[in-house]
C-alpha positions as a Markdown table, in Angstrom:
| # | Residue | x | y | z |
|---|---|---|---|---|
| 1 | Unk | -6.7 | -29.0 | -28.4 |
| 2 | Unk | -3.9 | -30.6 | -26.5 |
| 3 | Unk | -0.5 | -29.5 | -26.7 |
| 4 | Unk | 2.7 | -31.2 | -26.5 |
| 5 | Unk | 4.0 | -28.8 | -24.3 |
| 6 | Unk | 7.4 | -30.4 | -23.8 |
| 7 | Unk | 8.2 | -30.6 | -27.5 |
| 8 | Unk | 7.0 | -26.9 | -28.0 |
| 9 | Unk | 9.3 | -25.8 | -25.4 |
| 10 | Unk | 12.2 | -27.5 | -26.9 |
| 11 | Unk | 11.3 | -26.3 | -30.4 |
| 12 | Unk | 10.8 | -22.4 | -29.0 |
| 13 | Unk | 14.1 | -22.8 | -27.2 |
| 14 | Unk | 15.9 | -24.1 | -30.6 |
| 15 | Unk | 14.1 | -21.2 | -32.4 |
| 16 | Unk | 15.3 | -18.4 | -30.2 |
| 17 | Unk | 18.7 | -20.0 | -29.3 |
| 18 | Unk | 19.3 | -20.1 | -33.3 |
| 19 | Unk | 18.6 | -16.4 | -33.5 |
| 20 | Unk | 20.8 | -15.5 | -30.6 |
| 21 | Unk | 23.9 | -17.1 | -32.5 |
| 22 | Unk | 22.7 | -16.0 | -36.0 |
| 23 | Unk | 23.2 | -12.4 | -34.8 |
| 24 | Unk | 20.3 | -11.5 | -33.0 |
| 25 | Unk | 21.3 | -11.1 | -29.3 |
| 26 | Unk | 18.1 | -9.5 | -28.1 |
| 27 | Unk | 16.4 | -12.9 | -28.8 |
| 28 | Unk | 17.9 | -13.9 | -25.6 |
| 29 | Unk | 15.2 | -12.3 | -23.7 |
| 30 | Unk | 12.7 | -14.7 | -25.6 |
| 31 | Unk | 14.9 | -17.5 | -25.1 |
| 32 | Unk | 14.8 | -17.2 | -21.2 |
| 33 | Unk | 11.2 | -16.6 | -21.4 |
| 34 | Unk | 10.5 | -20.0 | -23.2 |
| 35 | Unk | 12.8 | -21.7 | -20.6 |
| 36 | Unk | 10.3 | -20.6 | -17.7 |
| 37 | Unk | 7.1 | -20.0 | -19.5 |
| 38 | Unk | 3.7 | -21.9 | -18.6 |
| 39 | Unk | 2.1 | -23.7 | -21.2 |
| 40 | Unk | -0.3 | -20.8 | -22.0 |
| 41 | Unk | 2.7 | -18.7 | -22.5 |
| 42 | Unk | 4.5 | -21.1 | -24.7 |
| 43 | Unk | 1.2 | -21.1 | -26.9 |
| 44 | Unk | 1.3 | -17.3 | -27.1 |
| 45 | Unk | 4.8 | -17.3 | -27.8 |
| 46 | Unk | 4.6 | -19.9 | -30.6 |
| 47 | Unk | 1.6 | -18.2 | -32.0 |
| 48 | Unk | 3.5 | -14.7 | -32.2 |
| 49 | Unk | 6.5 | -16.4 | -33.8 |
| 50 | Unk | 4.3 | -18.1 | -36.6 |
| 51 | Unk | 4.5 | -21.5 | -35.3 |
| 52 | Unk | 1.9 | -24.3 | -36.6 |
| 53 | Unk | 0.2 | -25.4 | -33.6 |
| 54 | Unk | -1.2 | -28.5 | -35.5 |
| 55 | Unk | 2.7 | -30.0 | -35.3 |
| 56 | Unk | 2.2 | -30.1 | -31.6 |
| 57 | Unk | -1.3 | -31.8 | -30.8 |
| 58 | Unk | -1.0 | -34.4 | -28.3 |
């Protein structure tokens, strides 16, 4: 499966950024990781967060 890594990165950054500003300051760690993660690390992060990777098929 080919993943649109750019879109996935943007959505993960939005997801964790929203968490930070919604009262979960520890999510800043995941936000920072998402900003510099490799494609495989992004996929792993997305799976842990419950993202549907089918939405990111290229």
